[in-house]
C-alpha positions in Angstrom: -157.5 161.2 -68.6 -156.5 159.2 -65.6 -152.8 159.2 -64.5 -151.3 155.8 -63.9 -149.2 154.9 -60.8 -146.2 153.9 -63.0 -146.5 157.2 -64.9 -146.7 159.2 -61.7 -143.7 157.3 -60.2 -141.6 157.9 -63.3 -142.4 161.6 -63.2 -141.3 161.8 -59.5 -138.1 159.8 -60.0 -137.2 161.9 -63.1 -137.8 165.2 -61.2 -135.8 164.1 -58.2 -132.9 162.8 -60.4 -132.9 166.1 -62.4 -132.9 168.1 -59.2 -129.9 166.3 -57.7 -127.9 166.1 -60.9 -128.6 169.7 -62.0 -130.6 168.4 -65.0 -127.6 166.5 -66.4 -127.7 162.9 -67.3 -126.2 160.6 -64.6 -123.6 159.3 -67.1 -122.1 162.8 -67.4 -121.3 163.0 -63.6 -117.7 162.8 -62.6 -116.3 161.9 -59.2 -113.1 163.5 -58.1 -112.0 160.3 -56.4 -110.8 157.7 -58.9 -111.9 155.0 -56.4 -115.5 156.2 -56.5 -118.2 155.9 -59.1 -121.3 158.0 -59.7 -124.7 156.4 -59.2 -128.0 158.0 -59.8 -129.5 155.7 -57.1 -127.2 154.9 -54.3 -127.8 154.3 -50.6 -128.5 157.2 -48.2 -126.6 155.5 -45.4 -123.3 154.4 -46.7 -120.8 152.7 -44.4 -117.7 154.9 -43.5 -114.5 154.3 -41.7 -116.0 156.3 -38.8 -119.4 154.5 -38.9 -119.7 151.0 -40.4 -123.1 150.3 -39.0 -125.9 150.8 -41.6 -128.4 148.3 -40.2 -131.1 150.8 -39.2 -131.1 152.7 -42.5 -134.2 153.4 -44.5 -134.0 152.2 -48.1 -133.8 155.7 -49.7 -132.3 156.3 -53.2 -129.9 159.2 -53.5 -127.6 160.2 -56.3 -123.9 160.8 -55.8 -120.4 159.4 -55.8 -120.0 156.0 -54.0 -116.9 154.0 -53.3 -116.1 151.1 -55.7 -116.1 147.5 -54.3 -113.4 146.8 -51.7 -113.3 150.5 -50.6 -115.0 152.4 -47.8 -115.5 156.2 -47.4 -113.3 158.0 -45.0 -115.1 161.1 -43.7 -111.8 162.7 -42.6 -110.0 162.6 -45.9 -113.2 162.7 -47.9 -111.9 159.8 -50.1 -112.5 156.1 -50.6 -109.9 153.9 -48.9 -109.4 150.2 -48.2 -110.7 149.2 -44.7 -107.2 148.6 -43.5 -106.3 152.2 -44.4 -109.1 153.7 -42.3 -107.7 156.0 -39.6 -107.5 154.6 -36.2 -109.2 156.4 -33.3 
């Protein structure tokens, strides 16, 4: 029996998602920051207070906690903050 491309792709995505989420469903994931939301497929190159440039980023899907709209990740505090609350350097 021949495997289809769609079937193979589904298998790989399922295995990657299970690996990154510990086998749990994405909906069960919790983020410690209330300004963040869990996504099973988010960007690998998120903008941060310290690095807002994401133009040269490969389109790779990664699971994890991502800041809600109007927030940006601060690498120092490890929390989502508004841009105006980013630390100044």
